[in-house]
N, C-alpha and C positions, 0 to 999 in steps of 0.2 A: 556519671558525667552529666553535665547540665546542657540545656538547649544552646547556650552560647558556644560551648565547645563544639557541639555538633555543627553549628552554623559555620565555624571556621575550618572544619575538617576538609582536607583536600583529597579528593578521590584520585587514585593512581591511574595514570595514562588516560585521563578523562577525554581529552580531545580526540585521540586516536581511536579509542573504543567507540565513542559516539559516531565518529566518521565511518567506521567499518559497518556499524549497524544501520546507518541512516537510509541507504537505498531501500531496505526492506521495511523500515518503520514509517517511511513517508507514504506508504500505500493506504488508500482509504480503508477504514475499519481495522487497521493494524492492531494486533495484540502482542505485547512483549512480556517476557517473564524475567524478573530479576531474581535469580535463585539464591542470592546471598545479599540481602538488602543492606545489612549493616546500618550505617548512619544515613543511608539514603542519598548519598551524593550523586552516584551514577543515575539512579532513578529520577532524581530531580532534574538533571540535565536532559535526560531523554524526554521527559514530559514537557519541559519547557521548549525543546526544539521541535516537537511534533504535537501540535494542538489537537489532532484527532486520535492520538494514541491512547489505548487502554493498557494499563499495566497491572500485572499480577506480581506481587512481591512476597517472597518467602524468606523467613529467617527462623532458626531454631532457638534464638535468644529472645525471650519475651521483653527484656529491657531494650534491646535494639529496636524491636517492633514499636515499642511505645515512643521512643525518641524519634525514630524515622517517621512515624505516623504524624507527629506534630510538625516535622519539617515539611512533609508532603501535604499538609492540610489544604493549601490553596488548590490542590488537584483532587480533592476528595471524591468527586464524581467519576473520576477516571482511574482510581487506584483501588485495588483489593489487596489488603494485607492478610497474610496467612502464616500462622505459627506452624511451621513444618520444616523438616530436613529436606535438602534439595533432591534426594533420591525419591522423595514422595511426589515429585512433579506430576507423573501420570495420574495419581489419585486426586491431587489438587485440581488439575484441569478437568478431570471427570466430574468431580463434585460441583464445580462451577459451570459445567456445561460448555466449556470452551473447546473449540475444535483446534485444528492445526494453527500454530502461532507463527508470527513473522519474525520474532527475535527472541533469543535467549542469551542472558549474560550471567557468567559466574565470576565472582571476585573472591578467590579462595583464601584460605588461611585464617589467621586471627584478625579480627577487626580492630581498628584503632581504639574503639571504646573498651574492648576487652583487655587490650594491652595497658591502657591508661588507668583502668580501675584496679588498683593494687590488690584488693581483696579477692579478685578472680584467680590470682595465682599463675598467670601466664608468663609474666616477665621475670626472668632470672635476676635482673638487676634490683628488684625490690623484694623485701621480705614480706611474705604473705602466706595465708593458708594454702596448702597444696591442693587446689581444686581442679582448675583447668577445664571444667565442663562448660561448653558453649551454651547449653541449656541446663541451668542449675535446678530445674524441677525434676530431673530424671537422671538415672545412671549413677556410676561410681566415679569418685574423684581420683586425682593422681596419688594422693596419700594412700588410699586403699590399694591401688595397683602396686605401689612400692612396698607396702607392708605385708601383702598377702600373696603376691604372685610367686611361684617357684623360681629359683635362680635361673634355671635354663630358659624359662619363658621371658624373664627380664632381659637376659642376654640377647635373645632373638629379637625382642622389641627394639632394643637400642641399636642393634646392627641393621635391622630391616627398615626401621622408620627414622632413625637418626643418622644412619651411615657412620656409626661411631666405632672406630677401630679399637678403642680401648674398652669396649663393652664389658669384657670379662673382669678386668680390673675394677671398673666402677661397680659392677654388680657384687663382686666379692666384698667391697667396702660397704655397700648398702646393706647387704645381708648381716654383716658383723654389727653394724650400727643399729639396725632395726631390732636385733635381739636384745640390745641394751635398753632401747626406748623407741617406740614406733615413730616414724616420720610424721610431722604435722605441718611444718612450715618450710618455705622455699630456701631461706638463708642457710639452714642446716644442710640441706641437700647440696647446695652450691659448694659449701665448705668441704663436705665429704668427697665430692667429685674432684675438687681442686687438690685435695691431699692424696687422692688415689692415683692421679695421673703422673707419669714421669715428666721431668722438667722439659724435655724436648716437645712433648705434646702440648704443654702449656704455652709455648712460645708462638704457636701458629693457630690461625683460624678463629681469632677473637676469643670471647668468653668461653672457657672450657666447659661450661654447663649448657651451652647453646644446643648442642645436638641431643643431649639427654632430655632437655625440656621439650624439644620438638617431638622426640619419640613418644614421650609420655602423653603429650597433647593429642597426637594422632591416635594413640591407643585409646585414650579416654573417650574421644569423640567418634571413633571408628571412621576417621576421615577418608582413608584410602578406599576402604570397602564401599563407603557411601558414594565416593566419586566414581568408582568403577561401575556402579549401577547408574549413576546420575547422568553422565555424559552421553552414553548411548540412548538413554531415555529422552534426553533433550533433543538429540538429533532426530529421533523418531517423531518428536512432537512438532518439528518444523514443517511448515507448508513449503511447497516448491517456491523458490525465491526467498525463503526465510534464511536468516543468518544467525550464527552462534559465535559468541566471543568469550574467551576464557582467559582470565588473568591468574597465573600460578606464581607461587613465590618460593618454591623449593623443587629440586630436581625430580623427586618421586612423583609429585603431582604433575609436573610438566611432561614427564615421560609418558604417563598414563594418558593425558590429553592428546599428546602427539600421536600415540598409537591408535586411539579411537578415530581421530580425524583423518589420519593417513589411510587407515583401512577403508573409511568411507569414500575417500577420493581415489581409490584404486579399483581396477577391474577385477572381478572375481572369476573371470573366464579362464579355462585351462589355456596354457600357452599354445600358439600355433593355429588357433581358430581363424579362418579367413574372415568371418563376420561374427562380431560379438553380440550375442542375444541381449535384448533389453534388460533382462533381469540380472545380467552380469555387468552392466555398465556402472561406472561410478555414480554414487548418489550425492556426493559432495564435491565442491570445487574449493580448494584452499585459497584463502584470501591473503594470507601472510606467507612470506618465504621464510620457512623456519619459524622461530619465535622472535617477535619484535621486542626490543628492549626500550626502556625509558631513556629519554634524552638526558645528557649530562646536566642541562639546566634544571630539569625536573628533579633529578636526584639531589642537586644542590639545595633546592627549596624544600624537598620532602625526602628525608633519608629512608623512609619506609618504602619508597618506590624502587630502591636500588636492586633488590633481587627479582623484581617483577619480570614475567615472561608472558607475552600476549600472543595468542593464536586465535584465528578466526576462519570460518568456512561458511559456504552458502549451499543450501539444499538445491540440487539441480534436477532431481527426478523423484517421482513417487516410488514407493516400494511396489514391486510387481508380484 
């Protein structure tokens, strides 16, 4: 992807996200962390809206860091770019000597750049090498997962990460085909999935390969395990009055985010106590009622916004 495409990239739910974070980021000396920099659209908007803001931006994808770095060049003195996965947030802040922060943003899932670059192998609509690594400098790609994992493990992945009801049928077909020739490209996998599914399953839910590709991507990048560590770490990094906003694009991510934020907003005191001790008081205040959805107008302009779910919370007390 070139700089021109990055410049026209439209961040999802940009206005609402910046609005939710604004009260915290307007404070003198505020520091925010963009845990999923991508093409830098959200970061650019936050820096433009808050002239005193310092931003720490993380991404596991070196190509994204390079492109976003050029986009954020006008703010060079206020931005620190870090090649890191977002569960490494505590280590990153420690290395930078940054204390509690005023804002944290997650924009989860696959970035527009990764979807649009066919050779990355994320998009089932384009024939490409089966890679799907967000950081192509480390780890194993989707082809190795398909070709080497035991059948039972593949079934588990498709069911757990893709919520695929036809997981066993698909895996049986994959195992037959990989014995003939190892999988290397996405078009062959799409065709195998299409042929394995019963007609009724093909008529609902869009492209029949969608759930399998999602499951493989999550497995390759360890996304749910990373997120499970990252959201609590982000909450712990917030100063009192600091805010966290999370954009999720599929139900597994959103449920995990909901669980962490709801737990932080609940009292941990045993029921029936006449006075709740400070250490049992909620440490978060939810800023969204459930998950907020993009407006129809935004979806019409940017179809990738359609599955977005936005949740936000404010830190209201220190850990005791």
